[in-house]
N, C-alpha and C positions, 0 to 999 in steps of 0.2 A: 897419454902416449900408449899405455898398455891396451886400452880399449881399441884404439885405432889399429894396433898390431893384430889383435884378435879378430877384428872385422876383416882385415886383409887376409888373414889366414883362412877364415871360413869362406870368403868369396872365392879364393883360389881352390879350396877343397871342393866346393860345390861346382866349380867349373870343371875340375877333373872328373867328378862324378857324372856330370851331364855329358861330357865327351865320351867317357867309357861306356855309359849306359846306351848312348846313341849307337856306338859301334856294335854293342851286343844286340840291340834291337835290329839293326840293319842285317846282321849276320843271321840271327835266329828267325826273325819274321820275314825279312827280305829274301835271303838266300833259301830258307827252308820252305817258304810258302809262296810269296809273291813271284819270285823268279825261278821257281822250281822247274817249270816246263822248259825254260831256256837253258837252265843248268843241266837238265837231264840229257842233253846232247853229248855231254862229256862224262867220262867214267873214271872212278878211283877204285882200284882193287876189284874191278868187275861190277861195281855198283854205280848207278847214276849219281852225279854230283849233287843234284837237288835232294835226293833221298838221303845221301850221306850227310849233308848239312842239317837236314831235319832230324836225323837220328843221333849223330855224333859230333859233327862239326861245330854246332853251336855250343856244345858242352866244352869242347876243347878250347874254343875261343873264350868262353866264360872263365875257365881256369887260368888261361893266359892273362886275361884282363885283371884277375885278382892279383897276380904277381906284379903286373904293371902298376896297379893301384898302390900296392905295398911299397914299391920302389919310389913312386912319386910322393907318397905321404912321408916316407923316411927323409927324402930330400927336403920336403916342405917343413917338416919338424925341425930339421937342422937349421934351415934358413931362418926360422922364427924362434929358435932356441927353445923348442918344446920337446926335447929328447933327453933320454937317460943314457949315460955311458955304460 
């Protein structure tokens, strides 16, 4: 029973990691490099959006994803009774 629970825990953890890393890749590589030209038509604070994502936006998204991951893992830990009070 415990081995099955651990397998379920890690599968869900890897799914979370895959989703969050895909989002980070899409923002950092997609918005900062692939779609830079299209995003440069818009401006944030006087700077083109493509440039902003390449310089700062992907970092902000990465930090936000860290907090999302912590929250998801705390929830998963409680769900599988792997937490300390």
